[in-house]
N, C-alpha and C positions, 0 to 999 in steps of 0.2 A: 280400404288400403290393403295392398298386398302385404304378405308376410315380410318380404325383404325391405319394403319401404318402412314398415313399422319398426324393424330392427335398426335401420339407419336413423330414424327419428329418435328412438330410444337411446342409441349411442350418442347422438348429438347432445341430448339433454344431460346424459351422464358425464360427457366430457366438459360441457359447459359448467355443470355443477362442480366438477372436480377443479376446473380452472378457477372458478369464483372462490371456492374454498381455500385454495392455495394463495390466491391474491389477498384474501382477508387475513390469512395467517401471517403473510409477509408484512402487510400493513400494520397489523397488531404488534408484531415483533419490533418493527421500527418505532412505533409509538411508545412501547414499553422502554426501549433503549433510550429514546429521547427524554422520556419522563425521568429515568434514572440519572441522566446527565444533568438535567435541570435541577433535580433535588440535590445532587452533589455540589453543583455550583452555588445553590442557595445556602447550603451548609457552610461552604468555604467563605461566602460573603458574610454570613452571620458571624463567623469567627473573626473575620477581618474587622467588621463593624464593632465588635466587642473590644478588640485591641485598640481601635481608633478612639473609642469612647474613653478607655482607660488613659490613653495618651492625652486626650483633651482635658480630662480631670487633672492630670498631673501638670499640664502646662498652665491651666487656670490657677492652680495653687502656686506655681512658680511665679506667675505674673503678680498674684496677690502679695506674695512675699517681697518681690522686687519693688513694689509700690509702697511698701511700709516705710515709715520714718526710720525705724531701727536699722533696716537693711541699708537705706540710703546714707545714714550716718556712718555706719561701719565701712561702707564703700568709700565715702569721702575721707575717712581717717586712713584707711589702708592704701588706697590708690593715689590720693592727692596729698596726703600728709596733713590734712586739716585738723584743727583742734578747736574746742569750745573756748569761748572767752574765759579767762581766769585759770585755765588748765596749764600745767607745767609738763613739758614733754622731756623725758630722759631718754637718751640714746646710749646704748651699750656698744662700745667699740671694742672689737676683738684685737688682742695684742699679738696674735699669731702672724708670722711672716710666711709668705707663700714662695 
């Protein structure tokens, strides 16, 4: 091979290697950025899951309380004015005029 052909061949491989190196760097950078985004999303979802689990526990307790006989009895007394048999109800009437 003549000297000029060898230089051209050498330049070709140099440019090809440079191009491939830059391509790999760009792809690696994109991959790193995407990985960071996914990790941030995962952290946010983990926090949301924890909040939803706390809410679920709170609602389960509330349902348990609402199903109890004591709660239902108090609700019937307050909202419906019901009384047990044999009980006497006293109502206090205010004498204020409006």
